[in-house]
C-alpha positions in Angstrom: 20.5 18.2 -5.9 18.7 17.1 -2.7 15.6 15.1 -2.3 12.2 17.0 -2.9 10.6 18.4 0.2 7.8 16.3 1.7 4.3 17.5 0.7 2.7 15.2 3.3 4.1 13.8 6.5 2.2 11.0 8.1 3.1 10.2 11.7 1.7 7.2 13.7 -1.5 7.3 11.7 -4.2 5.0 13.2 -7.7 4.3 11.9 -9.7 1.9 14.3 -13.3 1.1 13.6 -15.3 0.2 16.8 -17.4 -3.1 16.8 -20.6 -2.9 18.8 -22.9 -5.6 20.1 -26.4 -5.4 21.4 -29.8 -4.1 20.2 -31.2 -1.9 23.0 -28.0 -1.4 24.9 -25.1 -1.1 22.4 -21.6 -1.5 23.7 -18.2 -1.6 22.1 -16.8 -5.1 22.3 -13.8 -4.8 19.9 -12.1 -2.7 17.3 -11.0 -3.3 13.8 -7.4 -2.0 13.5 -7.5 -1.2 9.8 -4.6 1.2 10.0 -2.3 0.7 13.1 0.6 3.2 13.3 1.9 4.3 9.9 4.7 6.8 9.5 6.1 7.9 6.1 6.5 11.0 3.9 5.1 11.7 0.5 7.4 14.0 -1.5 6.3 16.8 -3.7 5.8 15.7 -7.3 6.4 11.9 -6.8 4.1 8.9 -7.1 4.2 6.7 -4.0 2.8 3.2 -4.7 1.0 1.4 -1.9 0.6 -2.3 -2.3 -0.6 -5.3 -0.1 -3.2 -7.9 0.1 -6.9 -7.2 0.2 -8.0 -6.0 3.7 -4.6 -4.8 4.7 -5.8 -1.2 5.0 -4.6 0.5 1.8 -7.8 2.3 0.8 -8.5 3.2 4.5 -5.0 4.8 4.6 -5.7 6.9 1.6 -9.1 8.1 2.9 -7.7 8.8 6.4 -4.9 10.9 4.8 -7.3 13.2 3.0 -9.8 13.1 6.0 -12.6 11.3 4.4 -12.2 9.2 7.5 -11.3 11.1 10.6 -8.2 9.2 12.0 -8.4 7.7 15.5 -4.9 8.9 16.2 -1.7 10.3 14.6 -0.8 13.3 12.5 -1.1 14.2 8.8 1.0 17.3 8.2 0.2 19.2 5.0 2.1 22.5 4.5 2.9 22.4 8.3 -0.8 22.0 9.2 -2.0 18.9 11.0 -5.2 18.0 9.1 -6.4 15.8 12.0 -6.6 18.8 14.3 -8.8 20.9 11.9 -12.5 21.1 12.2 -14.8 20.8 9.1 -14.8 24.6 8.6 -11.0 24.9 8.7 -10.5 21.8 6.5 -13.0 22.9 3.8 -10.6 25.2 1.9 -7.8 22.7 2.0 -10.0 20.0 0.4 -9.3 21.9 -2.9 -5.6 20.6 -2.7 -6.6 17.0 -1.6 -8.7 15.0 -4.1 -9.4 11.3 -4.7 -9.9 9.1 -7.7 -12.1 6.2 -6.6 -11.8 2.5 -7.5 -15.2 1.8 -9.0 -16.0 4.0 -11.9 -19.6 2.6 -11.9 -20.4 3.4 -8.3 -18.5 6.7 -7.8 -20.6 8.6 -10.3 -24.1 9.7 -9.6 -26.3 8.1 -12.2 -28.9 11.0 -11.9 -26.4 13.7 -12.8 -25.0 14.5 -16.2 -21.3 14.4 -16.9 -21.2 18.2 -16.9 -22.8 18.4 -13.5 -20.6 15.8 -12.0 -17.4 17.5 -13.1 -18.8 21.0 -12.2 -19.8 20.0 -8.7 -16.3 20.8 -7.1 -16.4 24.1 -8.9 -19.8 24.9 -7.4 -19.0 23.7 -3.9 -15.7 25.8 -3.7 -17.3 28.6 -5.6 -14.5 28.7 -8.2 -16.7 29.4 -11.3 -20.3 30.0 -12.3 -22.4 30.3 -15.5 -20.6 30.3 -18.7 -17.1 30.1 -17.2 -18.1 27.0 -15.3 -19.3 25.3 -18.4 -16.1 26.3 -20.3 -14.0 24.9 -17.5 -15.9 21.6 -17.6 -15.4 21.3 -21.3 -11.7 22.1 -20.9 -11.4 19.4 -18.3 -13.2 16.9 -20.5 -10.8 17.7 -23.4 -7.7 17.3 -21.0 -8.7 13.7 -20.0 -9.6 12.7 -23.6 -13.4 13.0 -23.6 -15.4 14.7 -26.3 -16.7 18.0 -24.8 -19.9 17.5 -26.8 -20.8 14.7 -24.4 -21.3 17.2 -21.6 -25.0 16.4 -21.3 -24.8 12.7 -21.3 -25.3 10.5 -18.2 -22.7 8.1 -16.8 -24.5 4.9 -18.0 -23.8 6.1 -21.6 -20.1 5.7 -21.2 -17.7 2.8 -21.1 -15.7 1.9 -18.0 -12.5 3.6 -19.2 -14.5 6.7 -20.1 -16.2 6.8 -16.7 -12.8 6.6 -15.0 -11.7 9.6 -17.1 -14.8 11.5 -15.8 -13.6 10.7 -12.2 -10.2 12.0 -13.1 -11.6 15.2 -14.6 -13.7 15.7 -11.4 -10.6 15.3 -9.3 -8.6 17.8 -11.4 -11.5 20.4 -11.3 -10.1 22.3 -8.2 -6.5 22.2 -9.4 -5.3 20.0 -6.5 -1.8 19.3 -5.4 -2.3 15.8 -4.1 -4.5 13.0 -5.4 -5.2 9.6 -3.8 -5.6 7.1 -6.6 -7.5 4.2 -5.0 -7.0 1.4 -7.4 -8.0 3.4 -10.4 -7.3 0.7 -12.9 -8.5 -2.5 -11.2 -12.0 -2.5 -12.8 -10.7 -1.8 -16.3 -9.5 -4.0 -19.2 -5.8 -4.4 -19.7 -5.6 -2.2 -22.7 -7.6 0.5 -21.0 -5.4 0.3 -17.9 -2.3 1.3 -20.0 -4.2 4.3 -21.4 -5.3 5.5 -17.9 -1.8 5.1 -16.5 -0.2 7.0 -19.4 -2.9 9.8 -18.9 -2.1 10.0 -15.2 1.6 10.3 -16.0 1.0 13.1 -18.5 -1.2 14.9 -16.0 1.4 14.7 -13.3 4.0 16.3 -15.5 1.6 19.0 -16.8 0.1 20.0 -13.5 2.9 19.1 -11.1 0.8 16.6 -9.2 1.7 14.2 -6.3 0.0 10.8 -6.3 -0.6 8.1 -3.7 -1.2 5.2 -6.1 -3.0 2.2 -4.4 -3.1 -1.0 -6.4 -2.9 -4.8 -6.4 -1.2 -5.0 -9.9 2.5 -5.1 -8.9 3.7 -4.7 -12.5 1.5 -1.5 -12.9 2.8 -0.1 -9.6 6.4 -0.7 -10.7 5.7 1.2 -14.0 4.2 4.3 -12.5 5.7 4.6 -9.0 8.9 6.4 -7.9 8.8 4.7 -4.5 6.8 1.8 -3.2 5.4 1.0 0.3 4.4 -2.5 1.2 1.6 -2.8 3.7 0.5 -5.8 5.8 -2.4 -5.9 8.3 -2.5 -2.2 8.9 1.3 -1.6 9.2 4.1 -0.9 6.8 6.5 -3.7 6.1 8.9 -2.0 3.7 9.4 1.3 1.9 12.0 2.0 -0.8 12.3 3.1 -4.4 10.8 0.9 -7.0 13.9 -0.7 -8.2 15.1 -1.7 -4.8 11.8 -3.2 -3.8 11.7 -5.5 -6.9 15.4 -6.4 -7.0 16.4 -6.4 -3.4 13.4 -7.0 -1.1 14.5 -7.1 2.6 11.2 -8.1 4.2 10.0 -11.8 3.9 6.5 -10.6 3.0 7.8 -8.2 0.2 9.9 -11.2 -1.0 6.8 -13.4 -1.3 4.9 -10.6 -3.2 7.8 -10.0 -5.6 8.1 -13.7 -6.4 4.4 -13.7 -7.6 5.1 -11.1 -10.3 5.3 -12.8 -13.6 8.5 -12.4 -15.7 8.0 -12.2 -19.5 10.8 -14.6 -20.2 9.8 -18.3 -20.2 13.3 -19.6 -19.3 13.7 -17.3 -16.3 10.0 -17.9 -15.2 10.5 -21.7 -15.4 13.6 -21.8 -13.2 12.8 -19.2 -10.5 11.2 -20.2 -7.2 7.8 -18.8 -6.2 7.2 -18.4 -2.4 3.7 -19.5 -1.4 2.7 -18.1 2.1 0.8 -20.6 4.1 -2.2 -19.8 6.3 -4.7 -16.9 6.2 -4.3 -13.2 6.9 -5.1 -12.8 10.7 -8.1 -10.7 11.6 -7.5 -7.0 12.1 -9.8 -7.3 15.1 -7.2 -9.4 16.9 -3.8 -9.0 15.2 -1.0 -11.3 16.4 1.4 -10.1 19.1 4.9 -8.9 18.1 5.4 -8.9 14.4 2.0 -9.1 12.7 3.5 -11.2 9.9 5.1 -13.9 12.2 2.1 -16.3 11.8 2.9 -16.7 8.1 6.6 -16.0 8.0 8.9 -18.9 7.1 11.8 -17.3 9.0 10.0 -16.4 12.2 11.4 -17.2 15.7 10.5 -16.5 19.3 11.5 -12.8 19.2 9.1 -12.2 16.3 6.2 -13.3 18.6 7.2 -11.1 21.5 8.5 -7.8 20.0 7.1 -5.4 17.4 9.9 -4.7 14.9 10.9 -1.1 14.5 10.3 0.5 11.1 13.9 1.8 10.4 16.3 2.5 7.6 18.3 -0.5 6.7 20.0 1.1 3.7 19.9 4.6 2.4 16.3 5.3 1.5 15.2 1.8 2.3 13.1 1.3 5.4 12.1 -2.1 6.8 10.3 -3.5 9.8 11.9 -6.9 10.4 13.9 -8.4 13.2 16.2 -10.2 10.8 18.0 -6.9 10.2 19.3 -7.0 13.7 20.8 -10.5 13.2 22.8 -10.6 10.0 24.2 -14.0 10.9 20.8 -15.5 11.1 19.8 -13.8 7.9 22.7 -15.2 6.1 22.1 -18.7 7.4 18.4 -18.7 6.5 19.0 -16.9 3.2 16.4 -14.6 1.6 15.1 -16.2 -1.6 16.4 -14.5 -4.7 19.3 -12.8 -2.9 22.0 -15.3 -1.8 20.9 -18.4 -3.6 20.5 -19.9 -0.1 17.5 -21.5 1.6 14.3 -20.0 0.3 11.6 -22.3 1.7 10.4 -23.3 5.1 11.9 -26.8 4.8 15.3 -25.4 3.9 15.1 -23.0 6.9 14.5 -26.0 9.2 17.3 -27.9 7.7 19.7 -25.0 8.4 18.4 -24.9 12.0 19.1 -28.7 12.4 22.6 -28.1 11.2 23.1 -25.5 13.9 21.9 -28.0 16.5 24.4 -30.5 15.3 27.2 -28.0 15.4 26.4 -27.1 19.0 26.2 -30.8 20.2 29.6 -32.5 19.9 28.2 -36.0 20.8 26.0 -36.1 17.8 27.4 -38.7 15.4 26.0 -36.8 12.4 27.6 -33.5 13.5 29.8 -32.0 10.7 33.6 -31.3 11.3 34.4 -28.4 13.5 35.3 -26.2 10.5 32.0 -26.8 8.8 30.1 -26.3 12.1 31.7 -22.9 12.4 30.4 -21.9 8.9 26.8 -22.8 9.6 26.4 -21.9 13.3 24.5 -18.7 13.5 22.4 -18.5 16.7 19.1 -19.7 17.9 16.9 -22.2 16.2 14.1 -20.8 14.1 11.2 -23.2 13.9 8.5 -21.6 11.6 5.0 -21.3 13.1 1.7 -20.7 11.4 -1.7 -19.7 12.7 -5.0 -19.2 10.9 -7.5 -16.6 11.5 -10.5 -15.2 9.6 -9.9 -11.9 7.8 -12.2 -9.1 8.6 -12.4 -5.9 6.6 -14.3 -2.8 7.5 -14.4 0.1 5.1 -17.3 2.3 4.1 -17.8 3.9 0.6 -18.3 7.6 0.8 
C-alpha cells in the first residue's frame, strides 16, 4: 500500500514582513524573513509536527498556509488550487476546509460573546445552519469535545483553561474542515489537561478523518501525536522525517541538539548521556547569516557552511535534511554526530579531530601519529567552529 496522497503541497513559501522607518515619510528599510523558502507536503489523514525555537517562524508558517497571512511568495496547493493566487471571494468557500486552533485560549475567544455564539459564528458566516438547527449543531459540537451542552449561554470567563481550549476546538470543527492548524494548542495548559486535549484531538482525527499541522515546543508531546516531524530554524526547514527517525537518528546538528534536550524517564540513562548545549543567540531574521543559517551556532561548521545554502534533500528514504555534512561522509564520520557513532560530540572534540588531521598531513610534526593511524583519522579540511551573536527579532500579529 503506497503513501497517502498529499492534501497540501507547500512550495518555496516565504513570509516577509516589511520594516518601515520615518514619521511623515515612511520608507522600507528592511524585512523580517519570518518564513524563507519552505517546501514540504502534508499527507491526507496525518499529523505533521512542526518544532523549533521561539521566533523561528512556526506560527507564521501555519497562518501563511491557511492564508491568514497572505504569503510574500511561493505556492500552497490544496486540491490542485494555489491558495496564494485566489482573491478573498474565491478563497471564502475554501476556508470551510482550512481551520485553526489558536495558542491562547484566553485571547482567542471574544469575552462579549456566549459560548453558543462563538461556536455558531462559523455556521453563520458560511450559512450552514440557522435557527433551531444551528443551536442543535452547537450543542452537538459541545458534546463532541466534552463540554456540557447546558453551558451554551455561559461566557468564556466562566470556564477553565482546558474548557476554553475545547471551545476553540469545537469552533474549528463547526464547518467540518479537512485540515486544521494546531498552533501550540497545549502550551498554556496544565500537564494533566494537555494529555486530555491530545487524546481528544487523536479521537477527533480518527472520527472525522482530519489532517493536522501540530505546532509545539514540547518535543515529547510532538513525538506522541505526530506521524512525521519537521524541524524549523530561522525561517527554514532543517530536517523532516517520521517521528521515530527524528528522535533516534537525527541527521542535522540542530535536530541533534534539540533531541538531546528531551528528558528520558530513566535515571541511569539520563545520568550518562551527553546533552548538547548550543552557544550564542539565534540570529535576527532581519539579517540572517549567509550560507547555512545555523552555521553561527553549529559545532561542526566550516567554510563551506558560511558560503553555500545547503539543499533540502532526501538523505534516506523519507528523511529530508538540509546540511552540507551529507555531501562529505568522511568529515561526518571524523566529527561524529553525538548519539550515533559514539564519536566526538562537542566542539572541543571536533577541534581535537581537526588537529589530528593537521598532524597526519604534516610529516615533520614530531607529534604526528604513525602513517597507518594518520590514514584512519585524515578526512579532509579543518573544521574550526565559529559563533556569532545577534539579537532575535520576531514579528507576528494576532488575528
